C-alpha positions in Angstrom: 40.0 56.0 -13.5 41.7 52.4 -14.9 39.7 49.6 -14.9 43.0 47.9 -13.6 42.8 50.0 -11.0 39.6 49.4 -10.4 39.3 45.3 -11.2 42.7 45.2 -8.3 40.7 47.2 -6.1 37.6 44.7 -6.0 39.6 41.5 -5.8 41.6 43.0 -3.1 38.5 43.3 -1.6 36.8 40.8 -1.7 40.5 38.8 -1.0 39.4 40.5 2.9 36.2 40.1 3.7 37.0 35.9 2.8 40.1 36.1 5.5 37.9 37.8 7.6 35.2 35.6 6.7 37.4 32.7 7.6 38.7 34.0 10.9 35.3 34.5 11.9 34.3 31.0 11.3 37.9 30.3 13.9 37.4 31.9 15.9 34.0 30.1 17.0 36.1 26.6 16.6 38.5 28.2 18.8 42.6 27.3 18.5 43.9 28.2 15.5 42.0 32.6 15.5 45.1 32.9 17.5 47.6 32.3 14.8 45.3 34.2 11.9 44.7 37.3 15.0 48.0 40.0 13.4 46.2 39.7 10.1 43.6 42.2 11.6 46.4 45.1 12.0 
């Protein structure tokens, strides 16, 4: 497997996890969760 492809996938995965964590944090806070919601689709 191409090492660059592997790195790319890893970075993308980490970004997704970070976004998901932010989404959960905002949900408990309340208001900005609605703005981020479409990213889940």
